[in-house]
N, CA, C, O and the ligand as a Tripos MOL2 file, in Angstrom:
@<TRIPOS>MOLECULE
protein
  269   267    68     0     0
PROTEIN
NO_CHARGES

@<TRIPOS>ATOM
      1 N           0.8510   -1.1990    0.0000 N.3       1 MET1
      2 CA          0.0000    0.0000    0.0000 C.3       1 MET1
      3 C           0.8800    1.2400    0.0000 C.2       1 MET1
      4 O           1.8570    1.3190    0.7450 O.2       1 MET1
      5 N           0.5280    2.2080   -0.8400 N.am      2 LYS2
      6 CA          1.2820    3.4620   -0.8550 C.3       2 LYS2
      7 C           0.7420    4.4220    0.2060 C.2       2 LYS2
      8 O          -0.4550    4.4670    0.4910 O.2       2 LYS2
      9 N           1.6660    5.1790    0.7700 N.am      3 TYR3
     10 CA          1.3000    6.1630    1.8020 C.3       3 TYR3
     11 C           1.7880    7.5480    1.3940 C.2       3 TYR3
     12 O           2.7500    7.7050    0.6410 O.2       3 TYR3
     13 N           1.0870    8.5380    1.9210 N.am      4 TYR4
     14 CA          1.4370    9.9340    1.6390 C.3       4 TYR4
     15 C           1.3700   10.7240    2.9320 C.2       4 TYR4
     16 O           0.6370   10.3650    3.8540 O.2       4 TYR4
     17 N           2.1490   11.8160    2.9940 N.am      5 VAL5
     18 CA          2.0270   12.7390    4.1250 C.3       5 VAL5
     19 C           1.5510   14.0920    3.5910 C.2       5 VAL5
     20 O           1.9950   14.5610    2.5430 O.2       5 VAL5
     21 N           0.6470   14.6910    4.3350 N.am      6 ASN6
     22 CA          0.0990   15.9950    3.9620 C.3       6 ASN6
     23 C           1.1600   17.0830    4.1940 C.2       6 ASN6
     24 O           1.7420   17.1710    5.2760 O.2       6 ASN6
     25 N           1.4030   17.9050    3.1730 N.am      7 LYS7
     26 CA          2.3660   19.0120    3.3240 C.3       7 LYS7
     27 C           1.8390   20.0760    4.2740 C.2       7 LYS7
     28 O           2.6210   20.8020    4.8870 O.2       7 LYS7
     29 N           0.5420   20.1740    4.4000 N.am      8 ASN8
     30 CA         -0.0710   21.1860    5.2690 C.3       8 ASN8
     31 C          -0.3360   20.5840    6.6400 C.2       8 ASN8
     32 O          -0.9250   19.5090    6.7540 O.2       8 ASN8
     33 N           0.1030   21.2840    7.6740 N.am      9 ALA9
     34 CA         -0.0970   20.7880    9.0340 C.3       9 ALA9
     35 C          -1.5470   21.0000    9.4780 C.2       9 ALA9
     36 O          -2.2390   21.9010    9.0040 O.2       9 ALA9
     37 N          -1.9800   20.1450   10.4000 N.am     10 GLN10
     38 CA         -3.2560   20.3480   11.0840 C.3      10 GLN10
     39 C          -3.1230   21.5570   12.0100 C.2      10 GLN10
     40 O          -2.0320   22.1020   12.1780 O.2      10 GLN10
     41 N          -4.2330   21.9670   12.6060 N.am     11 SER11
     42 CA         -4.1860   23.1340   13.4990 C.3      11 SER11
     43 C          -3.2590   22.8910   14.6940 C.2      11 SER11
     44 O          -2.7420   23.8480   15.2710 O.2      11 SER11
     45 N          -3.0400   21.6310   15.0720 N.am     12 ASN12
     46 CA         -2.1480   21.3320   16.1990 C.3      12 ASN12
     47 C          -0.6910   21.1470   15.7640 C.2      12 ASN12
     48 O           0.1650   20.8150   16.5840 O.2      12 ASN12
     49 N          -0.4060   21.3650   14.4640 N.am     13 GLY13
     50 CA          0.9740   21.2730   13.9870 C.3      13 GLY13
     51 C           1.3630   19.9220   13.4220 C.2      13 GLY13
     52 O           2.4450   19.7850   12.8510 O.2      13 GLY13
     53 N           0.5020   18.9150   13.5670 N.am     14 ASP14
     54 CA          0.8220   17.5840   13.0450 C.3      14 ASP14
     55 C           0.5780   17.4980   11.5390 C.2      14 ASP14
     56 O          -0.3570   18.0950   11.0050 O.2      14 ASP14
     57 N           1.4450   16.7400   10.8740 N.am     15 HIS15
     58 CA          1.2390   16.4160    9.4610 C.3      15 HIS15
     59 C           0.6670   14.9960    9.3980 C.2      15 HIS15
     60 O           1.2650   14.0610    9.9310 O.2      15 HIS15
     61 N          -0.4600   14.8420    8.7630 N.am     16 GLU16
     62 CA         -1.1380   13.5490    8.7560 C.3      16 GLU16
     63 C          -0.6460   12.6420    7.6310 C.2      16 GLU16
     64 O          -0.4000   13.0740    6.5050 O.2      16 GLU16
     65 N          -0.5140   11.3510    7.9910 N.am     17 VAL17
     66 CA         -0.1490   10.3120    7.0240 C.3      17 VAL17
     67 C          -1.4250    9.6050    6.5720 C.2      17 VAL17
     68 O          -2.2780    9.2630    7.3910 O.2      17 VAL17
     69 N          -1.5480    9.3880    5.2550 N.am     18 HIS18
     70 CA         -2.7110    8.7120    4.6700 C.3      18 HIS18
     71 C          -2.2900    7.5720    3.7590 C.2      18 HIS18
     72 O          -1.2090    7.5900    3.1700 O.2      18 HIS18
     73 N          -3.1720    6.5740    3.6560 N.am     19 ARG19
     74 CA         -3.0390    5.5450    2.6280 C.3      19 ARG19
     75 C          -3.5780    6.0900    1.3100 C.2      19 ARG19
     76 O          -4.3740    7.0280    1.2840 O.2      19 ARG19
     77 N          -3.1270    5.4830    0.2220 N.am     20 GLU20
     78 CA         -3.5490    5.9960   -1.0930 C.3      20 GLU20
     79 C          -5.0490    5.8340   -1.3260 C.2      20 GLU20
     80 O          -5.6120    6.5410   -2.1610 O.2      20 GLU20
     81 N          -5.7080    4.9290   -0.6170 N.am     21 ASP21
     82 CA         -7.1400    4.7130   -0.8450 C.3      21 ASP21
     83 C          -8.0240    5.5010    0.1240 C.2      21 ASP21
     84 O          -9.2370    5.2920    0.1600 O.2      21 ASP21
     85 N          -7.4260    6.4070    0.9100 N.am     22 CYS22
     86 CA         -8.2110    7.1770    1.8790 C.3      22 CYS22
     87 C          -9.0200    8.2560    1.1720 C.2      22 CYS22
     88 O          -8.5340    8.8920    0.2360 O.2      22 CYS22
     89 N         -10.2460    8.4590    1.6180 N.am     23 SER23
     90 CA        -11.0610    9.5100    1.0070 C.3      23 SER23
     91 C         -10.6140   10.9030    1.4610 C.2      23 SER23
     92 O         -11.0520   11.9110    0.9060 O.2      23 SER23
     93 N          -9.7410   10.9540    2.4710 N.am     24 TYR24
     94 CA         -9.2230   12.2460    2.9420 C.3      24 TYR24
     95 C          -7.8120   12.5170    2.4280 C.2      24 TYR24
     96 O          -7.1320   13.4290    2.8990 O.2      24 TYR24
     97 N          -7.3870   11.7200    1.4660 N.am     25 LEU25
     98 CA         -6.0640   11.9160    0.8800 C.3      25 LEU25
     99 C          -5.9430   13.3410    0.3290 C.2      25 LEU25
    100 O          -6.8120   13.7950   -0.4150 O.2      25 LEU25
    101 N          -4.8650   14.0460    0.6950 N.am     26 PRO26
    102 CA         -4.7410   15.4220    0.1980 C.3      26 PRO26
    103 C          -4.5310   15.4670   -1.3150 C.2      26 PRO26
    104 O          -4.1270   14.4860   -1.9380 O.2      26 PRO26
    105 N          -4.8130   16.6140   -1.8700 N.am     27 ASP27
    106 CA         -4.5680   16.8750   -3.2740 C.3      27 ASP27
    107 C          -3.1140   16.5740   -3.6330 C.2      27 ASP27
    108 O          -2.2220   16.6910   -2.7930 O.2      27 ASP27
    109 N          -2.8850   16.1870   -4.8840 N.am     28 VAL28
    110 CA         -1.5330   15.7850   -5.3140 C.3      28 VAL28
    111 C          -0.4880   16.8710   -5.0460 C.2      28 VAL28
    112 O           0.6690   16.5620   -4.7620 O.2      28 VAL28
    113 N          -0.8930   18.1370   -5.1350 N.am     29 SER29
    114 CA          0.0630   19.2330   -4.9060 C.3      29 SER29
    115 C           0.3280   19.4550   -3.4200 C.2      29 SER29
    116 O           1.2560   20.1770   -3.0550 O.2      29 SER29
    117 N          -0.4840   18.8360   -2.5610 N.am     30 ASN30
    118 CA         -0.3580   19.0390   -1.1120 C.3      30 ASN30
    119 C           0.1270   17.8040   -0.3680 C.2      30 ASN30
    120 O          -0.0660   17.6920    0.8430 O.2      30 ASN30
    121 N           0.7630   16.8660   -1.0910 N.am     31 ARG31
    122 CA          1.1940   15.6500   -0.3970 C.3      31 ARG31
    123 C           2.5670   15.2170   -0.8810 C.2      31 ARG31
    124 O           2.9790   15.5400   -1.9960 O.2      31 ARG31
    125 N           3.2700   14.4790   -0.0270 N.am     32 ILE32
    126 CA          4.5790   13.9180   -0.3520 C.3      32 ILE32
    127 C           4.4190   12.4010   -0.3940 C.2      32 ILE32
    128 O           3.8730   11.7970    0.5290 O.2      32 ILE32
    129 N           4.9010   11.7990   -1.4720 N.am     33 ASP33
    130 CA          4.8540   10.3480   -1.6570 C.3      33 ASP33
    131 C           5.8500    9.6890   -0.7030 C.2      33 ASP33
    132 O           7.0460    9.9760   -0.7580 O.2      33 ASP33
    133 N           5.3610    8.8110    0.1670 N.am     34 LEU34
    134 CA          6.2350    8.1000    1.1190 C.3      34 LEU34
    135 C           6.6210    6.7220    0.6000 C.2      34 LEU34
    136 O           7.3980    6.0200    1.2480 O.2      34 LEU34
    137 N           6.0940    6.3170   -0.5560 N.am     35 GLY35
    138 CA          6.4030    5.0120   -1.1240 C.3      35 GLY35
    139 C           5.5270    3.9240   -0.5370 C.2      35 GLY35
    140 O           4.5460    4.1950    0.1560 O.2      35 GLY35
    141 N           5.9050    2.6720   -0.8330 N.am     36 ASP36
    142 CA          5.1260    1.5130   -0.3920 C.3      36 ASP36
    143 C           5.5310    1.0900    1.0020 C.2      36 ASP36
    144 O           6.7180    0.9930    1.3140 O.2      36 ASP36
    145 N           4.5290    0.8370    1.8470 N.am     37 HIS37
    146 CA          4.7790    0.3690    3.2130 C.3      37 HIS37
    147 C           3.7830   -0.7190    3.5560 C.2      37 HIS37
    148 O           2.6420   -0.7020    3.0920 O.2      37 HIS37
    149 N           4.2240   -1.6700    4.3760 N.am     38 SER38
    150 CA          3.3290   -2.7430    4.7860 C.3      38 SER38
    151 C           2.5120   -2.3450    6.0040 C.2      38 SER38
    152 O           1.5280   -3.0040    6.3400 O.2      38 SER38
    153 N           2.9200   -1.2610    6.6690 N.am     39 SER39
    154 CA          2.1710   -0.8210    7.8490 C.3      39 SER39
    155 C           2.2920    0.6900    7.9720 C.2      39 SER39
    156 O           3.2080    1.3030    7.4240 O.2      39 SER39
    157 N           1.3410    1.2820    8.7110 N.am     40 CYS40
    158 CA          1.4030    2.7230    8.9060 C.3      40 CYS40
    159 C           2.6040    3.0890    9.7750 C.2      40 CYS40
    160 O           3.1320    4.1950    9.6610 O.2      40 CYS40
    161 N           3.0480    2.1580   10.6550 N.am     41 GLU41
    162 CA          4.1960    2.4790   11.5180 C.3      41 GLU41
    163 C           5.4230    2.8190   10.6710 C.2      41 GLU41
    164 O           6.1340    3.7810   10.9630 O.2      41 GLU41
    165 N           5.6680    2.0410    9.6390 N.am     42 SER42
    166 CA          6.8520    2.3100    8.8310 C.3      42 SER42
    167 C           6.6360    3.5540    7.9770 C.2      42 SER42
    168 O           7.5870    4.2920    7.7180 O.2      42 SER42
    169 N           5.4010    3.8000    7.5330 N.am     43 ALA43
    170 CA          5.1100    5.0280    6.7820 C.3      43 ALA43
    171 C           5.3310    6.2580    7.6610 C.2      43 ALA43
    172 O           5.8490    7.2740    7.1970 O.2      43 ALA43
    173 N           4.9360    6.1620    8.9280 N.am     44 VAL44
    174 CA          5.1190    7.2890    9.8540 C.3      44 VAL44
    175 C           6.6090    7.5510   10.0770 C.2      44 VAL44
    176 O           7.0410    8.7030   10.1420 O.2      44 VAL44
    177 N           7.3980    6.4650   10.1940 N.am     45 ARG45
    178 CA          8.8510    6.6540   10.3600 C.3      45 ARG45
    179 C           9.4360    7.4000    9.1650 C.2      45 ARG45
    180 O          10.2620    8.2990    9.3260 O.2      45 ARG45
    181 N           8.9980    7.0170    7.9610 N.am     46 LYS46
    182 CA          9.4720    7.7050    6.7460 C.3      46 LYS46
    183 C           9.0150    9.1660    6.7430 C.2      46 LYS46
    184 O           9.7820   10.0530    6.3670 O.2      46 LYS46
    185 N           7.7950    9.4140    7.1520 N.am     47 ALA47
    186 CA          7.2670   10.7790    7.1470 C.3      47 ALA47
    187 C           8.0750   11.6750    8.0790 C.2      47 ALA47
    188 O           8.1430   12.8860    7.8720 O.2      47 ALA47
    189 N           8.6920   11.0810    9.1120 N.am     48 LYS48
    190 CA          9.4860   11.8710   10.0580 C.3      48 LYS48
    191 C          10.7970   12.3510    9.4500 C.2      48 LYS48
    192 O          11.4890   13.1680   10.0580 O.2      48 LYS48
    193 N          11.1600   11.8540    8.2440 N.am     49 TRP49
    194 CA         12.2940   12.4290    7.5290 C.3      49 TRP49
    195 C          11.9430   13.8560    7.0910 C.2      49 TRP49
    196 O          12.8170   14.7140    6.9670 O.2      49 TRP49
    197 N          10.6600   14.0870    6.8630 N.am     50 TYR50
    198 CA         10.2040   15.3610    6.3050 C.3      50 TYR50
    199 C           9.7060   16.3260    7.3760 C.2      50 TYR50
    200 O           9.9430   17.5310    7.2920 O.2      50 TYR50
    201 N           9.0200   15.7930    8.3750 N.am     51 TYR51
    202 CA          8.4070   16.6500    9.4000 C.3      51 TYR51
    203 C           8.6120   16.0100   10.7690 C.2      51 TYR51
    204 O           8.6440   14.7850   10.8950 O.2      51 TYR51
    205 N           8.7520   16.8550   11.7960 N.am     52 ASP52
    206 CA          8.9470   16.3450   13.1540 C.3      52 ASP52
    207 C           7.6440   15.8330   13.7520 C.2      52 ASP52
    208 O           7.6310   14.8280   14.4620 O.2      52 ASP52
    209 N           6.5560   16.5220   13.4620 N.am     53 ASP53
    210 CA          5.2760   16.1840   14.0910 C.3      53 ASP53
    211 C           4.3810   15.4790   13.0820 C.2      53 ASP53
    212 O           3.8770   16.0840   12.1370 O.2      53 ASP53
    213 N           4.1970   14.1710   13.3120 N.am     54 ILE54
    214 CA          3.4480   13.3170   12.3960 C.3      54 ILE54
    215 C           2.3220   12.6360   13.1600 C.2      54 ILE54
    216 O           2.4850   12.2640   14.3220 O.2      54 ILE54
    217 N           1.1940   12.4780   12.5100 N.am     55 ASP55
    218 CA          0.0960   11.7030   13.0930 C.3      55 ASP55
    219 C          -0.5310   10.8640   11.9850 C.2      55 ASP55
    220 O          -0.6210   11.3050   10.8390 O.2      55 ASP55
    221 N          -0.9620    9.6620   12.3290 N.am     56 GLY56
    222 CA         -1.6860    8.8340   11.3820 C.3      56 GLY56
    223 C          -3.1190    9.3300   11.2590 C.2      56 GLY56
    224 O          -3.7200    9.7500   12.2480 O.2      56 GLY56
    225 N          -3.6670    9.2820   10.0510 N.am     57 CYS57
    226 CA         -5.0590    9.6850    9.8290 C.3      57 CYS57
    227 C          -5.9980    8.8050   10.6520 C.2      57 CYS57
    228 O          -5.8250    7.5880   10.7290 O.2      57 CYS57
    229 N          -6.9860    9.4390   11.2600 N.am     58 TYR58
    230 CA         -7.9600    8.6990   12.0840 C.3      58 TYR58
    231 C          -8.6870    7.6410   11.2520 C.2      58 TYR58
    232 O          -9.0160    6.5730   11.7670 O.2      58 TYR58
    233 N          -8.9380    7.9250    9.9830 N.am     59 TYR59
    234 CA         -9.7700    7.0520    9.1490 C.3      59 TYR59
    235 C          -8.9920    5.9110    8.4990 C.2      59 TYR59
    236 O          -9.4640    4.7740    8.4810 O.2      59 TYR59
    237 N          -7.7960    6.2040    7.9620 N.am     60 CYS60
    238 CA         -7.0910    5.1610    7.2120 C.3      60 CYS60
    239 C          -5.8940    4.5860    7.9700 C.2      60 CYS60
    240 O          -5.4030    3.5170    7.6060 O.2      60 CYS60
    241 N          -5.4140    5.2630    9.0090 N.am     61 CYS61
    242 CA         -4.2300    4.8200    9.7450 C.3      61 CYS61
    243 C          -4.5320    4.8290   11.2260 C.2      61 CYS61
    244 O          -3.7500    5.3510   12.0210 O.2      61 CYS61
    245 N          -5.6710    4.2490   11.6080 N.am     62 LYS62
    246 CA         -6.1480    4.3440   12.9890 C.3      62 LYS62
    247 C          -5.1100    3.8110   13.9930 C.2      62 LYS62
    248 O          -4.9720    4.3390   15.0960 O.2      62 LYS62
    249 N          -4.3750    2.7420   13.5830 N.am     63 ALA63
    250 CA         -3.3780    2.1620   14.4720 C.3      63 ALA63
    251 C          -2.2770    3.1600   14.7930 C.2      63 ALA63
    252 O          -1.6180    3.0420   15.8260 O.2      63 ALA63
    253 N          -2.0680    4.1470   13.9150 N.am     64 CYS64
    254 CA         -1.0080    5.1430   14.1040 C.3      64 CYS64
    255 C          -1.5540    6.4920   14.5130 C.2      64 CYS64
    256 O          -0.8070    7.4680   14.5960 O.2      64 CYS64
    257 N          -2.8450    6.5570   14.7670 N.am     65 HIS65
    258 CA         -3.4530    7.8340   15.1550 C.3      65 HIS65
    259 C          -3.2390    8.0620   16.6400 C.2      65 HIS65
    260 O          -3.5120    7.1940   17.4690 O.2      65 HIS65
    261 N          -2.7340    9.2730   16.9600 N.am     66 LYS66
    262 CA         -2.5230    9.6010   18.3810 C.3      66 LYS66
    263 C          -3.8630   10.0230   18.9890 C.2      66 LYS66
    264 O          -4.7170   10.5950   18.3110 O.2      66 LYS66
    265 N          -4.0250    9.7350   20.2580 N.am     67 GLU67
    266 CA         -5.2520   10.1460   20.9520 C.3      67 GLU67
    267 C          -5.2530   11.6260   21.1900 C.2      67 GLU67
    268 O          -6.2030   12.1590   21.7620 O.2      67 GLU67
    269 ZN         -6.5070    9.0530    5.7380 Zn       68 ZN68
@<TRIPOS>BOND
     1     1     2 1
     2     2     3 1
     3     3     4 2
     4     3     5 am
     5     5     6 1
     6     6     7 1
     7     7     8 2
     8     7     9 am
     9     9    10 1
    10    10    11 1
    11    11    12 2
    12    11    13 am
    13    13    14 1
    14    14    15 1
    15    15    16 2
    16    15    17 am
    17    17    18 1
    18    18    19 1
    19    19    20 2
    20    19    21 am
    21    21    22 1
    22    22    23 1
    23    23    24 2
    24    23    25 am
    25    25    26 1
    26    26    27 1
    27    27    28 2
    28    27    29 am
    29    29    30 1
    30    30    31 1
    31    31    32 2
    32    31    33 am
    33    33    34 1
    34    34    35 1
    35    35    36 2
    36    35    37 am
    37    37    38 1
    38    38    39 1
    39    39    40 2
    40    39    41 am
    41    41    42 1
    42    42    43 1
    43    43    44 2
    44    43    45 am
    45    45    46 1
    46    46    47 1
    47    47    48 2
    48    47    49 am
    49    49    50 1
    50    50    51 1
    51    51    52 2
    52    51    53 am
    53    53    54 1
    54    54    55 1
    55    55    56 2
    56    55    57 am
    57    57    58 1
    58    58    59 1
    59    59    60 2
    60    59    61 am
    61    61    62 1
    62    62    63 1
    63    63    64 2
    64    63    65 am
    65    65    66 1
    66    66    67 1
    67    67    68 2
    68    67    69 am
    69    69    70 1
    70    70    71 1
    71    71    72 2
    72    71    73 am
    73    73    74 1
    74    74    75 1
    75    75    76 2
    76    75    77 am
    77    77    78 1
    78    78    79 1
    79    79    80 2
    80    79    81 am
    81    81    82 1
    82    82    83 1
    83    83    84 2
    84    83    85 am
    85    85    86 1
    86    86    87 1
    87    87    88 2
    88    87    89 am
    89    89    90 1
    90    90    91 1
    91    91    92 2
    92    91    93 am
    93    93    94 1
    94    94    95 1
    95    95    96 2
    96    95    97 am
    97    97    98 1
    98    98    99 1
    99    99   100 2
   100    99   101 am
   101   101   102 1
   102   102   103 1
   103   103   104 2
   104   103   105 am
   105   105   106 1
   106   106   107 1
   107   107   108 2
   108   107   109 am
   109   109   110 1
   110   110   111 1
   111   111   112 2
   112   111   113 am
   113   113   114 1
   114   114   115 1
   115   115   116 2
   116   115   117 am
   117   117   118 1
   118   118   119 1
   119   119   120 2
   120   119   121 am
   121   121   122 1
   122   122   123 1
   123   123   124 2
   124   123   125 am
   125   125   126 1
   126   126   127 1
   127   127   128 2
   128   127   129 am
   129   129   130 1
   130   130   131 1
   131   131   132 2
   132   131   133 am
   133   133   134 1
   134   134   135 1
   135   135   136 2
   136   135   137 am
   137   137   138 1
   138   138   139 1
   139   139   140 2
   140   139   141 am
   141   141   142 1
   142   142   143 1
   143   143   144 2
   144   143   145 am
   145   145   146 1
   146   146   147 1
   147   147   148 2
   148   147   149 am
   149   149   150 1
   150   150   151 1
   151   151   152 2
   152   151   153 am
   153   153   154 1
   154   154   155 1
   155   155   156 2
   156   155   157 am
   157   157   158 1
   158   158   159 1
   159   159   160 2
   160   159   161 am
   161   161   162 1
   162   162   163 1
   163   163   164 2
   164   163   165 am
   165   165   166 1
   166   166   167 1
   167   167   168 2
   168   167   169 am
   169   169   170 1
   170   170   171 1
   171   171   172 2
   172   171   173 am
   173   173   174 1
   174   174   175 1
   175   175   176 2
   176   175   177 am
   177   177   178 1
   178   178   179 1
   179   179   180 2
   180   179   181 am
   181   181   182 1
   182   182   183 1
   183   183   184 2
   184   183   185 am
   185   185   186 1
   186   186   187 1
   187   187   188 2
   188   187   189 am
   189   189   190 1
   190   190   191 1
   191   191   192 2
   192   191   193 am
   193   193   194 1
   194   194   195 1
   195   195   196 2
   196   195   197 am
   197   197   198 1
   198   198   199 1
   199   199   200 2
   200   199   201 am
   201   201   202 1
   202   202   203 1
   203   203   204 2
   204   203   205 am
   205   205   206 1
   206   206   207 1
   207   207   208 2
   208   207   209 am
   209   209   210 1
   210   210   211 1
   211   211   212 2
   212   211   213 am
   213   213   214 1
   214   214   215 1
   215   215   216 2
   216   215   217 am
   217   217   218 1
   218   218   219 1
   219   219   220 2
   220   219   221 am
   221   221   222 1
   222   222   223 1
   223   223   224 2
   224   223   225 am
   225   225   226 1
   226   226   227 1
   227   227   228 2
   228   227   229 am
   229   229   230 1
   230   230   231 1
   231   231   232 2
   232   231   233 am
   233   233   234 1
   234   234   235 1
   235   235   236 2
   236   235   237 am
   237   237   238 1
   238   238   239 1
   239   239   240 2
   240   239   241 am
   241   241   242 1
   242   242   243 1
   243   243   244 2
   244   243   245 am
   245   245   246 1
   246   246   247 1
   247   247   248 2
   248   247   249 am
   249   249   250 1
   250   250   251 1
   251   251   252 2
   252   251   253 am
   253   253   254 1
   254   254   255 1
   255   255   256 2
   256   255   257 am
   257   257   258 1
   258   258   259 1
   259   259   260 2
   260   259   261 am
   261   261   262 1
   262   262   263 1
   263   263   264 2
   264   263   265 am
   265   265   266 1
   266   266   267 1
   267   267   268 2
@<TRIPOS>SUBSTRUCTURE
     1 MET1         2 RESIDUE 1 A MET
     2 LYS2         6 RESIDUE 1 A LYS
     3 TYR3        10 RESIDUE 1 A TYR
     4 TYR4        14 RESIDUE 1 A TYR
     5 VAL5        18 RESIDUE 1 A VAL
     6 ASN6        22 RESIDUE 1 A ASN
     7 LYS7        26 RESIDUE 1 A LYS
     8 ASN8        30 RESIDUE 1 A ASN
     9 ALA9        34 RESIDUE 1 A ALA
    10 GLN10       38 RESIDUE 1 A GLN
    11 SER11       42 RESIDUE 1 A SER
    12 ASN12       46 RESIDUE 1 A ASN
    13 GLY13       50 RESIDUE 1 A GLY
    14 ASP14       54 RESIDUE 1 A ASP
    15 HIS15       58 RESIDUE 1 A HIS
    16 GLU16       62 RESIDUE 1 A GLU
    17 VAL17       66 RESIDUE 1 A VAL
    18 HIS18       70 RESIDUE 1 A HIS
    19 ARG19       74 RESIDUE 1 A ARG
    20 GLU20       78 RESIDUE 1 A GLU
    21 ASP21       82 RESIDUE 1 A ASP
    22 CYS22       86 RESIDUE 1 A CYS
    23 SER23       90 RESIDUE 1 A SER
    24 TYR24       94 RESIDUE 1 A TYR
    25 LEU25       98 RESIDUE 1 A LEU
    26 PRO26      102 RESIDUE 1 A PRO
    27 ASP27      106 RESIDUE 1 A ASP
    28 VAL28      110 RESIDUE 1 A VAL
    29 SER29      114 RESIDUE 1 A SER
    30 ASN30      118 RESIDUE 1 A ASN
    31 ARG31      122 RESIDUE 1 A ARG
    32 ILE32      126 RESIDUE 1 A ILE
    33 ASP33      130 RESIDUE 1 A ASP
    34 LEU34      134 RESIDUE 1 A LEU
    35 GLY35      138 RESIDUE 1 A GLY
    36 ASP36      142 RESIDUE 1 A ASP
    37 HIS37      146 RESIDUE 1 A HIS
    38 SER38      150 RESIDUE 1 A SER
    39 SER39      154 RESIDUE 1 A SER
    40 CYS40      158 RESIDUE 1 A CYS
    41 GLU41      162 RESIDUE 1 A GLU
    42 SER42      166 RESIDUE 1 A SER
    43 ALA43      170 RESIDUE 1 A ALA
    44 VAL44      174 RESIDUE 1 A VAL
    45 ARG45      178 RESIDUE 1 A ARG
    46 LYS46      182 RESIDUE 1 A LYS
    47 ALA47      186 RESIDUE 1 A ALA
    48 LYS48      190 RESIDUE 1 A LYS
    49 TRP49      194 RESIDUE 1 A TRP
    50 TYR50      198 RESIDUE 1 A TYR
    51 TYR51      202 RESIDUE 1 A TYR
    52 ASP52      206 RESIDUE 1 A ASP
    53 ASP53      210 RESIDUE 1 A ASP
    54 ILE54      214 RESIDUE 1 A ILE
    55 ASP55      218 RESIDUE 1 A ASP
    56 GLY56      222 RESIDUE 1 A GLY
    57 CYS57      226 RESIDUE 1 A CYS
    58 TYR58      230 RESIDUE 1 A TYR
    59 TYR59      234 RESIDUE 1 A TYR
    60 CYS60      238 RESIDUE 1 A CYS
    61 CYS61      242 RESIDUE 1 A CYS
    62 LYS62      246 RESIDUE 1 A LYS
    63 ALA63      250 RESIDUE 1 A ALA
    64 CYS64      254 RESIDUE 1 A CYS
    65 HIS65      258 RESIDUE 1 A HIS
    66 LYS66      262 RESIDUE 1 A LYS
    67 GLU67      266 RESIDUE 1 A GLU
    68 ZN68       269 GROUP 0 **** ****
C-alpha cells in the first residue's frame, strides 16, 4: 500500500499520514509520496524524515493515530 504525508499541518501542527485509498487523501500538490509500506508504523517513520510532528489519519491509519 502506498502512503502519503500531507504538506499542510493540522491546526495542532501535526502532518497527517494517509493511505492511497483514503477519502481524505490530500490533493496531489499538497502531499509527499512516502512510497510503499506494509504498515502505517513504517510510513510514519518515513514521514518523520520530512516533518517532526506526524500523526496517522484517524480514518485510514487508525493504528497510528494519536489520541
Ligand atoms: Zn486518511
